[in-house]
N, C-alpha and C positions, 0 to 999 in steps of 0.2 A: 144896588141893594133894594130888595122889597121889603117894605116896612108895613106889617099888618098889626092887628091888635094882639095876636098871639105869638107868631113866630116872624123873625126877620130872615130873609134868605139872601145868601150871597154866594156865587154871582146870580144875576138875573138871566143870563144865557149861558148854556153849555157849550163850551169850546173845545174841540178835538182836533189836535195837529195830525190831519189826516195822512195816513201811510198805508198803502196796500199790504194785506197779509200780516197785519199787526194789530194786537189788541192796544186800545187806547183808553186811558183813564181820565176822568175829570171829577173834581170834588165839589161838593156843596156843604156849606156850613149854615146849620140852622140854630137860631138863637132864640131862647124862650124869654120874653120881656115880661112875663107875669109871675105872680106868686102861686100859680096853679101848674099842675101837672099837664102837659100838652102832648097828645098822641098825634102821630103823623102817618101818612101813607103817601107813597110815590107811584104814579101810574104813567105809562108811555103809550104812545099810539103805535109803537113797533117793539112789542116785548121780545121777540125773537132775536132782535138786533142788539139789544142791551141787557146788562145785568146790573141791577140796584142792590147795594148792600149798605145798611139794612134798607128793605123797601117799607117796613113798618117799624115804629119804635115809639119811645116816650122820651121827651125832653123834660127834664126836672126843672123846677122854678129858677129863673135867672142863670141857666146853664146853657151850654152849646153841645151840638152834636154834628159829627161829620158823616156825610153820605158820599159814597164812592159809586159813580157811574162808570161802567166799562163797556165800550163799544167792542163788539166782537170784530175779529179781523175780516176784512172786506176783500173780495177778489176782484171787484171792479170799482173804479172811481166814478162818482156821480157827475152828471153833466154840469159843467160851470161851478162845480164844487159847492152846489146848492144842496141843502137838506130841508126836507119838509117834516122831519120828526118833531115831535113836541112831548114835553112832560108836564104833568099836573101833579102839584104838591097839595095834598089835603091836610088840614090840622084842625083839631078839635080839643076842647077842654075835656080832660079825663079825671076819674076819681083818683085820689092818692093811692099809691101801693099797686096800681094797675101794672101787669106785666105784658110785654109785646105779644105773647101768645093770646092774650085775652081780647086783644083789639079785634073788633068785628066790623063789617061794612056798615052796619046799622049806626055805629058811632059817628060816622061822617055824613049821616043823612040829615039834611036840614028839616026834613018833615018830622024827625023825632023830637024836634025841639032844642037840639044841642047847638052850642055856639061853634060853628064851622066856618073856616076860611079856606079858600082856594087861590093857588098861585100857579100860573102858566109860565113854563120855561120853554124858550126856543133853543134849537140846536144849530150851531155854526161849525163849519169846517174851515180850518186855518192851515195855511202852508207850514210844514215843519221848519224849524230853525235851520238855516244853512250856515256851514262854516264860511268865514271870511276868504275871499280869493287871495291866493298866495302871490298874485301878480299885482304890483303896485301900478296904479293908473297914472299915466303920464310919465313913466320912467324913461330917461334918456337912453339907457342902455338896454332896455327891454328884458331885464333880468328881475327875478322875484326875490324878495327878502329872504325867502326860504333857501334859495340857491346860494345867496351871499353868506348866510349864516352857515350852511353846509360847508362852503369853501373855507370860511374862517375856522370852522371846527376842524376840518381836515388839516389845514395848514397848522393849527396850533397842536393838533395831535401829532403830526410829523415832527415838529420842532421838539415837542416833548419826548418823543421816542429817540430822536436823534441826540439829545443832550446826554443820556447816559452812556451811549455808544462813544461819543466824542470824549467824555470824561474817562471811560475805561481805556480808550486808545491812548489818550494823554498819559494816564498812569502806567500803561504797559510800556510806552516810549520813555518814560522817566525811569521806570524800573530797569529798562535794557541799558539806559545811559549810566546809571549808578553802578550796575554791575560790570559795564566795561571800564569804567573809571577805577573801580575797585581791583579789577584784574590787572590793569596797566600799573597801578600803585604797587601791587604785590610784585609784578615782574621787575618793576624799577628797583624796588628794595632788595630783591634777590640778585639783580645784576650788581648793585652796589656792594653786597656782601661778597659776591664771587671776586669782584675787583679788588676789594680789601684783602681778601684771603690770598689772591694771587700775588698782591704787592708784598704781603707778609712773607710768602714763600720765596718770592724773588730776592728780598732783602737777605732771608736766612741763606739762601744759596750763594748770594754775593759774599756775605760774611764767611762761609765756610771755604769759598774759593780763595779769599784773601788770606785766611789762615794757612790754607794748604800751600800756597804759593811762598808765603813767608817762611814756613817751616823747612822746606826743601832747600831754599838758599841758606839758611843758617847751617843746617847740617852739612850741605856741600862744603861751605866755607870751613867749618870746623874739621871736616875729614880731610880737606886739602891742607889746612894748617897742621894738623896732626901728622899727615903724611909727610909733609915737608920737614917738620922736626925730626921724624924718624929717619928720613933720607939724610938729612944733615947730620945727625948723630952717627950714623953708619959711615958716612963719607969722611967724617973726621978721622 
């Protein structure tokens, strides 16, 4: 952090995670440490390469202001990732109520007798953050945690999908078994009823046969006896 009498600037160096063909932003925070209105202006040695918003402004007493510096998309990477670009932040005490549009270059001229401060900022390129390697170092199996996780997820998914099928097959078999038992029970009851019915009919037939046999013998005896009486009467 740069600490001047008017503004403190953070950070002191602009760091851009360099990537080809991509715009990259970096932010600055300006803090007014006084009870005065402080005007600022941001300059760069390579204005076509960078866009600064806002490049001029006013920081109220004991307040902060954020400045966004955007590096335009680059087609080529610099040698050794070294950057010679620089920024200059100028600040000066301004009259209360001043608007950014009223800020003129004369305000930052020391010859005018104004209290002016300057802060130079360097530009650094840094490598973008890389995702961690999926391969564990020193792994005995040579497999990555991601592969293990994928296998685990596949296995769990297979088991999860197989469970409903097994449950459905079990229910289906149970339903078939219950249906077969019910069918056999009905057939058994029907057979018992047929057996009882046949037994009753057989008993009835046996009873009628006994009555028939007994009736014929009695009539025959009576007839023979009556015939004998008649013959005996005539014979006398």
